[in-house]
C-alpha positions in Angstrom: -18.2 30.8 1.2 -15.3 30.8 3.7 -13.2 34.0 3.9 -9.4 34.0 4.1 -8.6 36.3 6.9 -4.8 36.0 6.7 -2.1 34.5 4.5 1.6 34.0 5.0 4.2 32.4 2.8 6.2 30.1 5.1 8.6 28.8 2.4 8.9 29.3 -1.4 6.3 26.6 -2.0 4.5 26.4 1.3 1.6 28.7 2.3 -0.2 29.4 5.6 -3.8 30.5 5.6 -6.2 31.4 8.4 -9.8 30.9 7.4 -13.0 32.1 8.9 -14.9 28.9 9.9 -16.4 29.3 13.4 -18.4 26.0 13.5 -15.3 24.0 12.6 -13.1 25.9 15.0 -15.5 25.1 17.9 -15.3 21.3 17.3 -11.7 20.8 16.0 -9.4 18.3 17.6 -5.7 17.4 17.0 -5.3 15.0 14.0 -8.5 15.9 12.3 -8.8 17.3 8.8 -11.0 19.4 6.5 -11.9 18.9 2.8 -11.8 22.1 0.7 -13.1 22.9 -2.8 -11.9 26.3 -4.0 -14.4 26.9 -6.8 -17.2 25.2 -8.7 -14.9 23.3 -11.1 -12.3 22.5 -8.4 -11.5 19.1 -7.0 -11.9 18.2 -3.3 -8.6 17.8 -1.4 -8.0 17.0 2.3 -5.8 19.3 4.5 -5.0 18.4 8.1 -5.8 21.1 10.6 -2.6 23.0 11.6 -4.3 25.1 14.3 -7.6 26.7 15.3 -8.9 29.5 17.5 -12.4 29.0 18.9 -12.7 32.6 20.1 -11.6 34.0 16.8 -13.7 31.5 14.9 -10.8 30.6 12.6 -8.9 27.5 11.5 -5.3 27.4 10.1 -4.2 25.4 7.2 -0.7 24.9 5.7 -0.4 23.6 2.1 2.5 22.8 -0.2 2.1 23.7 -3.9 2.2 20.2 -5.5 -0.9 20.0 -7.7 -3.5 22.1 -9.4 -5.7 22.7 -6.3 -2.8 23.7 -4.0 -1.5 26.1 -6.7 -4.9 27.6 -7.0 -5.1 27.9 -3.2 -1.7 29.7 -3.1 -3.2 32.3 -5.5 -5.7 33.4 -2.9 -5.1 36.3 -0.5 -6.6 37.8 2.6 -10.2 38.8 1.7 -10.7 36.1 -0.9 -13.1 33.2 -0.4 -13.1 29.4 -0.6 -16.3 27.9 -2.0 -16.6 24.8 0.2 -14.9 23.7 3.4 -16.2 20.6 5.3 -15.0 19.4 8.7 -13.7 18.6 11.1 -13.4 15.1 9.7 -11.6 11.9 10.7 -10.9 10.5 14.1 -8.9 12.8 16.4 -5.5 11.9 17.7 -5.5 9.6 20.8 -4.3 12.0 23.5 -3.5 10.7 27.0 -0.6 10.6 29.4 1.6 7.9 27.8 5.0 9.0 29.3 7.6 10.0 26.7 6.3 10.6 23.2 8.3 11.4 20.0 6.5 13.6 17.5 8.0 13.6 14.0 7.1 16.1 11.3 8.6 15.9 7.8 8.2 18.7 5.3 4.7 20.1 5.4 3.9 17.5 8.0 5.4 19.9 10.6 2.1 21.8 10.5 -0.3 19.0 11.6 2.2 17.6 14.1 2.2 20.9 16.0 -1.3 20.7 17.6 -0.7 17.0 18.4 2.6 17.7 20.2 0.9 20.6 22.1 -2.0 18.4 23.2 0.3 15.6 24.3 2.4 18.0 26.4 -0.7 19.5 28.0 -1.7 16.0 28.9 1.5 15.6 30.9 3.7 13.8 28.5 7.4 14.4 27.9 7.5 15.4 24.2 10.5 15.0 22.0 9.9 16.6 18.6 11.9 15.8 15.5 11.3 17.9 12.4 13.1 17.7 9.0 13.1 19.0 5.5 15.2 18.6 2.3 16.9 22.0 3.0 16.8 25.0 5.2 14.4 27.0 2.9 11.7 24.3 3.3 11.8 24.4 7.1 9.1 26.3 9.1 7.5 26.6 12.5 10.7 25.6 14.4 9.9 28.1 17.2 6.3 26.8 17.4 7.4 23.2 17.9 10.1 24.2 20.3 7.4 26.0 22.5 5.4 22.8 22.9 8.4 20.3 23.2 10.7 19.3 26.0 13.4 18.7 23.3 13.5 19.6 19.7 15.8 18.1 17.1 16.0 19.6 13.6 17.4 17.9 10.5 18.0 18.8 6.9 18.8 16.3 4.2 21.5 18.5 2.6 22.9 19.8 5.9 22.1 23.4 5.0 20.7 23.9 8.5 21.0 22.2 11.9 21.8 18.5 11.8 22.5 16.9 8.4 20.5 13.8 7.8 17.0 12.4 7.9 14.6 12.2 10.8 15.0 8.5 11.3 18.6 8.9 12.5 17.9 11.0 15.6 14.7 8.8 16.1 16.9 5.7 16.4 19.3 7.5 18.8 16.4 8.4 21.1 15.1 4.9 21.1 18.6 3.4 21.9 19.8 5.8 24.5 17.8 4.1 27.3 14.8 6.4 27.7 11.5 4.5 27.6 9.5 5.9 24.7 5.9 4.9 24.8 4.6 6.3 21.5 5.8 7.7 18.2 3.6 9.9 15.9 5.0 10.6 12.4 3.4 12.8 9.8 5.0 13.6 6.5 5.8 12.0 3.1 4.7 8.4 2.9 8.2 7.2 2.4 9.3 9.0 5.6 6.5 7.5 7.6 7.3 4.0 6.3 11.0 4.3 7.5 10.0 5.8 10.8 7.8 2.7 11.3 10.6 0.4 10.2 12.9 2.2 12.7 10.6 1.8 15.7 9.4 -1.8 15.0 12.4 -3.6 16.5 11.8 -1.6 19.7 8.1 -2.5 19.9 7.1 1.2 20.2 3.6 2.0 19.0 3.9 4.1 15.9 1.1 6.2 14.5 1.1 7.6 11.0 -1.3 9.9 9.2 -2.4 8.9 5.7 -4.7 11.6 4.6 -2.9 12.4 1.4 -4.7 9.5 -0.5 -8.2 10.7 0.4 -10.7 12.3 -2.1 -14.3 12.4 -0.8 -13.3 12.4 2.9 -16.6 11.0 4.2 -16.3 7.3 3.5 -18.4 7.1 0.3 -15.9 7.0 -2.6 -13.6 4.3 -1.4 -10.5 5.9 -2.9 -8.7 6.0 0.5 -8.8 2.3 1.2 -5.6 0.9 2.6 -4.5 -2.5 4.0 -3.7 -2.4 7.7 -2.9 -5.6 9.4 -4.4 -7.5 6.4 -7.7 -5.7 6.8 -9.1 -3.0 4.5 -9.4 0.3 6.2 -10.7 3.6 4.9 -8.4 6.5 5.9 -11.1 9.1 6.1 -13.3 7.3 8.6 -11.0 4.8 10.2 -8.2 7.3 10.4 -6.4 9.4 9.2 -4.1 8.1 11.9 -3.3 4.4 11.7 -0.8 1.9 13.0 2.4 2.4 11.0 3.6 -1.2 11.7 0.5 -2.7 10.2 0.2 -0.5 7.0 0.9 -2.3 3.7 3.3 0.5 2.4 4.0 -1.0 -1.0 0.2 -1.1 -1.8 -0.1 2.5 -0.6 2.8 3.6 -2.8 1.3 1.9 -5.8 -2.1 3.5 -5.2 -0.5 6.9 -4.8 1.0 6.6 -8.3 -2.3 5.7 -10.1 -3.2 9.2 -11.2 0.2 10.7 -11.8 -0.4 11.2 -15.5 -3.8 12.9 -14.9 -2.3 15.1 -12.2 0.4 16.2 -14.6 -2.1 17.0 -17.3 -4.3 19.0 -14.9 -1.3 21.1 -13.8 -0.2 21.8 -17.4 -3.7 22.8 -18.4 -4.2 25.1 -15.4 -0.8 26.7 -15.9 -1.5 27.3 -19.5 -4.9 28.9 -18.8 -3.5 30.9 -15.9 -0.6 32.3 -17.9 -3.0 33.3 -20.7 -5.2 35.2 -18.2 -2.1 36.9 -16.7 
């Protein structure tokens, strides 16, 4: 059992949790993930590490309430326990001194981009961070990203805060203004990562995306996370989760993401019905 030591609501549908997991905290690297199972009848879901503290023996996770498991996770509070927590899994982010790097976080993707940006800056890179959300009430960790970035650009789709627009607009401006960008890392909704990759491709800038949202088992055994990258089959959990955004077959990925939409909806309706009856 893994104890929740702190919980904070970052946004109406986004929760932060600090969890006691000393072994994972000692080995965690930027870009890696854990797989959690809340209870004996729960499904396994992957969550990318948002932070960790080796001395405290804790890891930090940020999750948006989108399905049954993330809603159940949001019901936990400090002092509660998670049944299973496995990690750190996946290959860590490639960190070295590249030069100028652009780190992009969309929505809940702001959380996992934070430790990557921090590590890249510690390695001597100039870090330009771009974060975005649909509206102001879905933005979080602006101060955290600012603290590890040489420049931070904030966007909202509806213009309710900072710059109106999507993250690809300032990304294109950075690429065209003359500064030599060596690498772009984008984490967020699949559609956002696709368009970040399309934006950078004409400039020939290596673009890394994180595809952990399609994983199930997380250890390479179930095959549910297979994707086509450069015409070859890759398994996100063991070959990633970070992969070359220019080589991902995005349409295949989108189709696979939609496979279980009906089942996910049924699961949510059943859980909400049972939850309301208990309440």
